[in-house]
Every structure is written in C-alpha cells, then in structure tokens.
N, C-alpha and C positions, 0 to 999 in steps of 0.2 A: 504493500500500500503506500501512497504518497502521502505524507502530512506536513502541512504548513504551521508553523509555530509562530506565535508573535507574542513577545515580552519586553517590555521598557525599562526593564530595572535588575538591579542584581538578585535582589531576591526571585524574581521570577526566573533568571538565569539559573539559578540553584535548584528550583523546583521544575523547570521544565527540563534540566537535564536528567533529574532524576524520572522522570515520567516517560523521556526518550529511552533510557534504559530498560525501564519495564516493557514498555513497547516493541522494543527489538528482542527481548524474551519471546514475544508471544509473535512477533513477525519477522524472524531475523534477517528479510530481505527489503525491507520498508525503508524508505528514503525519507528525508527530513530537510526541509528548507527552514530556517530560522531568523526572525529577529530577535537577538539575544546576546549571548556573551561568551565567554572562554570554556564555562563549563558545559554548554551545550556543545561547543565545537568539540570538546573532548570527547564527547558521547557519538561524533561521527556526522553531528550536522553541518551542512551548510550554511554559515553565516550571511545573510544577507546585508544586515546593519547591525551595529555593536549598539548596547546599549547605553553606553557612555555617550554616545551622540544624539540620542533621544530624550533623555532624562531631565524635563522641566519640571521644576516643582514650582507652585505658586501662581495666583492667577495674573500678577502682574510681569511674572518672567514668562509666562505664556505668551501672552499679549506680545513681549519684546520678537520673541521667534516664531511669530505666525506664520509668516514665509515659508521658512524652512520646515514647520510641520505641515503646511499646506503643499510642499514640495514631496514629501514623504509619504504623505497618504497618496497623493497621485502616483508616485512611482510604486508604492505597495499595491495598488488596484491592478496596473499593469503586470507587474510580476506576478500575481496571483493568478490573471488570467492565462500568462504566458505557462505557469505551470500545472494550474488545473489539477489540485489536489484532491484525492478521496474525503478530505476534511481538514479545515481549518480549524487548530485550536488555538483558543486567545487565552492569554495570562495575564488578569487582572488590566491594571493602562488601560480605563475606561475612555478617557478623552479622545484617544487613537482607536481603539480596538471598536467601540462600538459603531464607529462610522464605517469600519472594515467589513463589520459583522453586517450591516444593512446592504453594503455593496456585494458582499459575497453572497448572501442570501436572495438577492435581486438578481444574482448571475447562476443559480442552480448549484452554490456550493455548500454543502452541508457544513454548519456552523455549530463547533462545542466550546463551551466556556469553561476553563478550570481555575478554579480561586477568583469568586465574586468580586465585582467592584464592590467599593464599599456604599452601596445604596441606603442601606439601615442609617448611616449617617449624613447622608446628604445628598440631595437631589432623587429622592426615591420615586420620583415622577418617570425617570428611565426605564423603569423595568418594565415598562410598555413596549421600549424598542428590543430588551431582550426576549419577552414574549412573543414579539413580531419576528424575530430575526434569528434566535439562538435555539436549536433544536437540543439540545442537551446541557444542563448547568451543573458541575461539581463542585460542591461548597466544602469549606474545609474548617470552618466554625459552627458550633450546637447552633448558635441562636440565628446564624444566617437562615438556614431550613426553616426554622419558625418565621421569619420574615417573609419568606416566599412563600409559607403555606397560607398565610393571611392574602398574600397577592394572588391565590389560584393558579402558583405555577409549579408543578413539579419538577423537584430537584434532586439529585443523591447526594448525599452526605456522606463523606467519606473518610474524614478524620482529616488532622492536621500533618502534612508532610516532613514539619520538622521533626516528628516523632521517629522518622525513617531512619534520621541521623543523629538526633542527640536522645541516646539511651544508654539504659544498662551496659550495652555493648560497646560503646564508644571506647575508643581505647586514645587516652590523653597522654603526652609526653609528660614524664616524672618531672617534677618541680627542678631538682638539681640538673638534669639535662638542660630545661627549658631556661632556666637562670644563665648558665653557661653560654649555650647556644645565641642567647640575644644579648649576651653580655650586662646582665644585670645584675643589681645588690641582692644581698640576702634579706632585705628591708621588705616590709609588707607591700603589695602591690594595688593601686587605685588604677582601673583600666577606665580609657576612654573610648567612647565608641560615639563619633561624630557625624556617622552618616557614610552612605556611599557615593553621594552626589558631592561635586565641588560647593554648589550653592548651599546645601546643609552645612558642609564643614565650614565656610565662609561666615555662615550665621552664629554657630555655636562655638567652633573652637578656641576662639579667643577669651570667650568667657571660662570656657572650661580649666584653660591654661592658667588663668589668673588666679586660681586659688593654690597653686602649687607652694608660695612663699608660705602660706598660712598651714601648709600640714608638711612639714619637714620630716616629720616620721615615715612618712610615705614615698614610694616612689611610681610615679605615672607614667603609663604607656597607652600611647594609641595604638587601636586597631586600625592599619591603615587598609584603605578599600584597592582592590586589585586593579581599579579603573584610574585610579589617581596617581600620580607618580611622587616620590619623596620631596621633590624639590616643592610642590606645591604647601604640603605640609611646614617645612622648614620656615616658610615665611612667616608662618604664626609662631613657631617655637623658638625662633632666634637663635639666642646662645644658651638658652637653658638646657638641663640635661636628660630633657624628656624623651623617650625613645617612640620611634615608629616600628612596629613590626606588621611585615604583612604574610597573608595566608596561615595566621596561626589565632586566629579570634577565638576559638574554642578552647586552648589551652591557656589562652590567656586570662579568660574569663574563669577558666576552672583553678588556675593559683591568684587568684585576685581577691582580695578581702572584700570590694567592692566596686561597684562601677557607677559610672557616668554616661546615660546611653541616650542618644538621638533617638526619638518615637518612629517606630516602626516595628519591621519584623524582629529587628536585634533584642528589642524589650522582651518579645517572647522567647528569643534563644537565650538569653540572658537568664529567665527565670527558669526555662528546662535544664540548665547548668547547674543552676543552683544558687547564684550571686547576687546578695543582695543590691539593688541598683536603686539611682534617683533618675527618672525620666526628665530629658532637656528638650525643649523644642523653640525654636524661634525662627520666624519667616519674616521676609519684606513687609513692612508695616501695613502696605495699602492690601497685600493679599490677605494677611491675618483679618485684617478689619472686614474685608467681605467673607473670609471663612467664618466667623464670628457669627455674622447673620445668616448663614445658610446651614453651617453644621449643628445636628440636632441630637449628639450624643453628648453625656457627660464627662466622658473622659477621652485621652486622644492615646494611650497606650494598650497595646492588645491586651496586655495582662490584666489592667482593670477592666478593660470591656467584657473580657470573658468570665472574669469573677464576678462582675457587675458590682462593684464597690471599690475604693481606692486602697488595694493592697500596696502599690508602691508610689512614694512622691512623684508629682509631676509638677514641673517648673515650666511655664508656659509664657513665653514674649516677656513682658516688664518683670514679672515674677521670678523669671531667670537671670539671678545677679550674683555676683560672687559670695556674699552675704547668706543668701538664702542656700546657696549649693553647698558651701562650707558647713551649714547648720546641718543640714538633712544630711549630709554624707556621714558627718559624725554621729548622728544620731543612729545611722544604720550601722556605724562602725563600734561604738560605745554603748548603746544602750542594748542589752541583751535582751531585753524583752520585745524590744520591736525587731531585731534582727533574728530571733528566733522564731517570732509571729511570721514574719515574711518567708524565713526558710520553710516553714511548717505548711503554710498555706500554698507555696510552689508546689506540693505535692497534690491537693486538692484541684491544681490548676490542670496537671496532668491527666488527673482521672476523668476531668470534664472533656480532655480532648480525645478519650480512647487510647487504644493501642498503637501500636506502630502497622504498617502496611499501606498507607493512604495512596503512595503513588502506583502501587500494584493494584490495587482496587480500582482504581480510576482507568488504568490501563487496561484491566481485564475488561470493565466496563465500555471503554472506547469501542474497544475491539467487538465485543458481542453486540453493540447498539450500531456499528457499520455492518454487521454480517445480516441483523434483522433488516436492514435496509437494502440490502442487496436482494433478501428473499422476497422483500413484498414489492 
C-alpha cells in the first residue's frame, strides 16, 4: 500500500515514525511519503518537507508566514495528486491538515486522522470539517472520545503512543555514565526543556536561564531539539556553564531532580518518566491575547488536562517570571509533601492513559479499515 503522512512538528515526527514501524510489520512492501522529520526518515519514509520548515506557532507568527504556508498547501495538493496514496494519514497540525483533508476527500482520497486536533480546547466548530472529510479518527486521550461522542462522531480510542516508548522496559543510561558522557558534575540537575521550535525557545529560554544564579546548588542542563543547532542556544547561554545536550532528553529527565518544561508533549513525557516539573509558557503578546479569548480549557499542560486538576504548577505569560519560577521549582525540590503528591499522582496519570501498544493498535485498525473499504 501507499501511505501519505503529514505532521508539522517534532512530536508528530516521533508518533508518525512509530506508526510507520508498525504499519511495515503488517505490510512489508508499503511505501511512505511524508511531511515530517528525521525519525520518519529513519523508518524508511521519503520526506517531502521537514517539520522544522513548517512549525509556526501563534496567530501573529502565522500571519507573518501566510505566503509560505499558502505555497506549502499548494505544493502539498499537487504532490498528493501525483502520488495518489491508498490513504492520507494526518497527525495533529490542524491549520494545515484540515485544509488538506478537504482537498483529499474532494479528490477521492481516503483520509484518516491520527492524534486529533485540540478541538475540545478551541474552535470546536471545526468538528464539522472533520465529520465531512475524515473517514476515520484515532484519538489518544480518554476525554477526546467523550468529546467526539457528544458530537455524534465515532472515533477509535487507541491509547497514548508515548506509553510505547516510556514504560518499565525503557533502558536509561546509568547516572555515572550519563554525567561522564556529558561532562557534568555530581551536583543535582535541573532540566530545562524550552521547546522544539525556535519561536518557543526565544520566548522562554532567557527567563529559564535567569534563575541559575539563585540556585547555585544545582546544575542546569538544556534538552536540545534535534531541529535546532547549538549556535542558536548559545546566544542565550552566553558565558554561563549551562550545558546543552541533544538526543538524550529521557536520560536527562531521569537523572534530574526537577524540570522546567515548555507546555506540550514534553510535559507528558516528563510526567511518565516521573520527574517533578513546573510548566512554563510564553507567547507573542498579540497571539496570547487572541488565544485567551478563544481557548476554552482551564489548563495548558497535558498533565493537568488529563487529570482534570492542577497537579503541576503552570506559569503562563506574565506569571512566568524569575521569582515565580524559582519559588515553584524550590517547592518541588524542598517540600516533601508537594514532591510526593506529584510523583504519586503521576502513577494515576499512567493508569488513565492505559497500557502500551497505541501505535500497534492504530496500525492494525488502519490496515483493517483499508481492507474493508476494498471489499465494499
């Protein structure tokens, strides 16, 4: 079979690569043409566009890049028709993917959606577009199925694909080797995860680094994004001794006492590994002002959304200051009751997400639905 997969960010590249791996087990001669990244490419996919050239966040930033986005949409439509896949698989990235879904559906191409857009958070009216143009939807969060049930649209809840990666079988580098490999001292570590996009990093990293002089008993380590080079980080680090390490985020979190994490998939990864965290988010002022009017949910991190309460502290926009961040990090480090509550409730979070096998379940359903379509 021929698959065309579109993802516009690092997390989509990760989940897309795992899905490709499972699809190849069921269809060893399958072909994959993708908008994604290095992980999809490692699974044998042909990469049409890399997500580092697609990831625009915030209303203001999207407006600035409207011409480029329009060009990408036009190119994608032509490429899709030339390739003529058996199915188009969309991974989140709704601003782009919902437009492509309409086009593909109108041209007789089957459309499956893996990892739903966050319609439950804002612009829920877009569910009409999904109902009209998406043949099958595979959701990864338990409350997403409830949302779509209320919209009278049948979806498959497959569980969260991060559990395929972060589970009891995950092998971490031992602490001694990790420290030696990255030339770190024996001091306790605080991990800084400023995001996977340059815009995210620009918005938060300066504030994250500003707290280091007040917490001299810890060493701070930045989890570098594979799509961002070291030179970009160094403009914020300056002459400080903060290290940037790449491709070792899970090891870093495992060996850290706490983490400051930009909102997104990383908050859930941090929770599944078991590291207490403070969630940090700051956007362009104009983008944030619009988002406040549109977003309907009470939390910004996946951890709190899934638990339906504030388990981890969220510092958003003007609340993200050096003083607040120092205070909240010290609370997770020094207050045993807070620390134990976070770690204990992380276990409940895992239970709500179910067991591992999401990628395998999704691949099995995709192949089965495609076979059913052929029969009918």
